[in-house]
C-alpha positions as CSV (number, residue, x, y, z in Angstrom):
1,M,1.4,28.9,164.3
2,A,1.5,28.3,168.0
3,S,4.3,25.8,167.6
4,G,6.5,28.3,165.7
5,S,6.3,30.9,168.4
6,W,7.2,28.4,171.0
7,L,10.3,27.3,169.1
8,A,11.5,30.9,168.9
9,A,11.0,31.5,172.6
10,C,13.0,28.4,173.4
11,S,15.9,29.5,171.2
12,L,16.1,32.9,172.8
13,A,16.1,31.4,176.3
14,L,19.0,29.1,175.3
15,I,21.1,32.0,174.0
16,L,20.7,34.0,177.1
17,A,21.6,31.1,179.3
18,V,24.9,30.5,177.4
19,A,25.8,34.2,177.6
20,T,25.2,34.3,181.3
21,S,27.3,31.2,181.9
22,Q,30.3,32.6,179.9
23,E,30.5,35.9,182.0
24,S,30.9,33.8,185.1
25,F,34.1,32.1,183.9
26,C,37.9,33.6,183.5
27,Q,39.1,34.1,179.9
28,A,42.2,32.1,178.9
29,P,45.4,33.8,177.4
30,N,45.8,34.2,173.6
31,G,47.5,31.4,171.8
32,Q,50.7,31.7,169.7
33,D,50.7,33.2,166.3
34,G,50.3,30.8,163.5
35,H,52.7,30.3,160.6
36,P,52.8,33.1,157.9
37,G,50.4,32.5,155.1
38,V,51.4,32.1,151.4
39,P,52.4,35.6,149.9
40,G,49.7,37.0,147.8
41,L,50.0,38.0,144.1
42,N,51.7,41.2,143.1
43,G,49.4,44.2,142.8
44,R,49.0,46.4,139.8
45,P,51.7,49.1,139.2
46,G,50.7,52.4,140.8
47,Q,50.5,55.7,139.0
48,K,53.7,57.8,138.4
49,G,54.3,60.2,141.3
50,D,55.1,63.9,141.1
51,M,58.7,65.1,140.5
52,G,60.5,65.9,143.7
53,E,62.6,69.0,144.5
54,P,66.2,69.0,143.3
55,G,68.6,67.8,145.9
56,P,71.6,69.8,147.2
57,S,74.8,69.8,145.0
58,G,77.5,67.4,146.2
59,R,80.9,68.5,147.2
60,S,84.1,67.2,145.7
61,V,86.1,65.8,148.5
62,G,88.7,63.9,146.5
63,L,92.4,64.9,146.1
64,R,93.5,66.5,142.8
65,G,95.5,64.1,140.7
66,P,98.9,64.7,139.1
67,K,99.1,66.5,135.7
68,G,98.7,64.3,132.8
69,D,101.1,63.9,129.9
70,P,100.7,66.3,126.9
71,G,98.4,65.1,124.2
72,E,99.2,64.7,120.5
73,P,99.3,68.0,118.5
74,G,96.0,68.8,116.8
75,V,95.4,69.4,113.1
76,P,96.8,72.8,112.0
77,G,94.0,75.4,111.7
78,I,93.2,77.6,108.7
79,P,95.7,80.5,108.5
80,G,94.2,83.8,109.6
81,N,94.1,87.1,107.7
82,Q,97.3,89.1,107.3
83,G,97.7,91.7,110.1
84,Y,98.5,95.4,109.7
85,R,102.0,96.5,109.1
86,G,103.8,97.3,112.3
87,P,106.1,100.3,112.8
88,D,109.6,100.2,111.4
89,G,112.2,99.0,113.8
90,P,115.4,100.9,114.5
91,A,118.1,100.8,111.9
92,G,120.6,98.0,112.3
93,P,124.3,98.4,112.5
94,P,126.2,98.9,109.2
95,G,127.2,95.8,107.4
96,E,130.7,94.8,106.5
97,P,132.2,96.3,103.3
98,G,131.6,94.2,100.3
99,D,134.3,92.9,97.9
100,R,135.8,95.3,95.5
101,G,134.1,95.2,92.2
102,P,135.8,94.8,88.8
103,K,137.4,97.7,87.1
104,G,135.1,99.6,84.9
105,Q,135.5,100.4,81.3
106,V,137.3,103.6,80.2
107,G,134.8,106.4,79.6
108,N,134.4,108.2,76.3
109,V,135.2,111.8,76.9
110,M,133.5,112.7,73.6
111,H,130.1,111.6,75.1
112,Q,130.4,113.7,78.3
113,A,128.8,117.1,78.7
114,R,131.2,119.9,78.0
115,A,129.3,123.1,78.7
116,A,131.5,126.3,78.7
117,F,131.2,129.9,77.8
118,S,133.1,133.2,77.9
119,A,131.9,136.7,76.8
120,S,133.1,140.3,77.0
121,R,131.4,143.7,77.0
122,Q,131.3,145.9,74.0
123,T,128.0,147.7,73.3
124,P,125.5,145.8,75.5
125,E,121.9,146.6,75.8
126,S,120.5,147.6,79.3
127,N,118.7,144.8,81.2
128,G,118.0,146.3,84.6
129,N,120.7,145.4,87.2
130,V,122.0,142.5,85.1
131,V,125.5,143.0,83.7
132,V,125.3,142.0,80.1
133,F,128.4,140.6,78.3
134,D,127.2,140.9,74.6
135,H,130.3,139.8,72.8
136,I,130.5,136.0,72.7
137,I,134.0,134.5,72.8
138,T,133.1,130.9,73.5
139,N,129.6,129.4,73.9
140,Q,129.7,125.6,73.9
141,D,126.1,124.2,73.7
142,N,124.8,127.9,73.5
143,G,124.1,128.0,77.2
144,Y,124.9,131.7,77.6
145,S,122.7,134.5,76.2
146,G,124.6,137.6,75.1
147,H,121.4,139.5,74.7
148,R,120.1,138.9,78.3
149,G,123.4,138.3,80.1
150,V,122.1,135.0,81.6
151,F,123.5,131.5,81.6
152,T,121.0,128.6,81.5
153,C,122.1,125.1,82.6
154,K,121.4,122.2,80.3
155,D,123.5,119.5,81.9
156,P,123.3,119.2,85.8
157,G,126.6,119.3,87.6
158,Y,129.2,121.5,89.3
159,Y,130.2,124.7,87.5
160,Y,132.8,127.3,88.0
161,F,132.0,130.9,87.2
162,S,134.5,133.9,87.2
163,F,134.5,137.5,86.1
164,Q,136.9,140.3,85.7
165,V,135.2,143.7,85.3
166,V,136.9,147.0,84.8
167,S,135.4,149.9,86.9
168,S,136.0,153.6,87.0
169,G,134.5,154.1,90.5
170,N,133.0,152.2,93.4
171,L,131.5,148.9,92.2
172,C,129.7,146.0,93.8
173,L,128.9,142.9,91.8
174,S,126.9,139.8,92.8
175,L,126.8,136.3,91.4
176,V,123.1,135.4,91.3
177,H,121.8,131.7,91.1
178,R,118.1,131.3,90.6
179,D,117.3,134.8,91.8
180,T,119.4,134.3,94.9
181,K,122.7,136.2,95.5
182,V,125.3,133.6,96.4
183,A,128.5,135.9,96.4
184,T,129.0,139.6,96.4
185,F,132.2,141.4,95.6
186,C,132.8,145.1,96.2
187,D,135.7,147.4,95.2
188,D,136.3,150.9,96.5
189,N,137.7,153.1,93.8
190,S,137.8,156.6,95.2
191,D,140.4,157.8,92.6
192,S,138.0,157.1,89.7
193,L,140.8,155.3,87.8
194,P,140.2,152.2,85.8
195,Q,140.8,149.1,87.9
196,V,139.6,145.5,87.9
197,N,137.0,143.9,90.2
198,S,137.2,140.1,90.0
199,G,135.6,137.1,91.7
200,G,134.4,133.6,91.2
201,S,132.6,130.7,92.8
202,V,131.7,127.0,92.3
203,L,127.9,126.3,92.0
204,K,125.9,123.1,91.8
205,L,123.3,123.5,89.1
206,A,120.3,121.5,88.0
207,A,118.9,121.5,84.5
208,G,117.1,124.8,83.9
209,D,119.0,126.8,86.6
210,T,120.1,130.3,85.7
211,V,123.2,132.2,86.7
212,R,123.9,135.9,86.0
213,L,126.1,138.8,87.3
214,E,124.3,141.8,88.8
215,S,125.5,145.3,89.9
216,E,124.2,147.1,93.0
217,P,121.7,149.9,92.2
218,G,123.6,153.2,92.1
219,A,127.0,151.5,91.9
220,G,127.1,150.5,88.3
221,N,130.4,152.2,87.5
222,I,131.5,149.7,84.8
223,H,134.2,151.0,82.4
224,D,133.3,150.4,78.8
225,G,136.5,151.7,77.2
226,T,138.4,149.8,74.5
227,E,141.7,149.7,76.3
228,A,140.5,146.9,78.7
229,D,137.8,144.2,78.5
230,S,135.4,143.0,81.1
231,V,134.9,139.3,80.8
232,F,132.4,136.8,82.3
233,S,133.1,133.0,82.0
234,G,131.8,129.7,83.2
235,F,132.3,126.0,82.6
236,L,131.3,122.5,83.8
237,L,133.7,120.9,86.2
238,F,132.0,117.5,86.3
239,P,128.4,116.3,85.9
240,S,126.1,115.0,88.6
241,S,122.8,113.1,88.7
242,I,120.7,116.1,89.7
């Protein structure tokens, strides 16, 4: 036990002596670095980092190149729906006259309309202001009514009507087409002697049109004697389409 304590005391004294001797000497400069050691092994991959903020957009600084050549035409598309009809354009100039057509065949007169009538006054019945010519002289196709004094058109076309009426005083007569007066003829007979009032006109008639002769109210001085006849006549000049 005593020998162990002595050994420890001797070791402590030796350490203190070495330390004291080192403090009394100057320290030498550091030596040069040694050669690099052998690289170590790669470490394990680290964890994925967080996504960073988007960077600023770049600017195009290049010059614009020349225009390229046209490409090949594409495949035609499906036709679209038909559009609305546009407004009519202005009429074009008249075309040149066509060639003269061949000569037509000769018409058959027997197949053409031949309306005609003529009637005189003898003992007519009264029909208001209508001047009735009751005695039928000619009545082709029976277009004139001797009872009513009215002609009714069956074949459309242009007709000529005329009258010669004997008066014994002042007399005004009107040719009436479809209830419209188309011509009025007046005769002043202050001597009250029999004299003739006459007139006529060409009218275009459609099927169903009527024509009659009327006298003015209060001036119906028509002479009905047997020494002279009053006559109303009409006939078709030529037919028309309407």
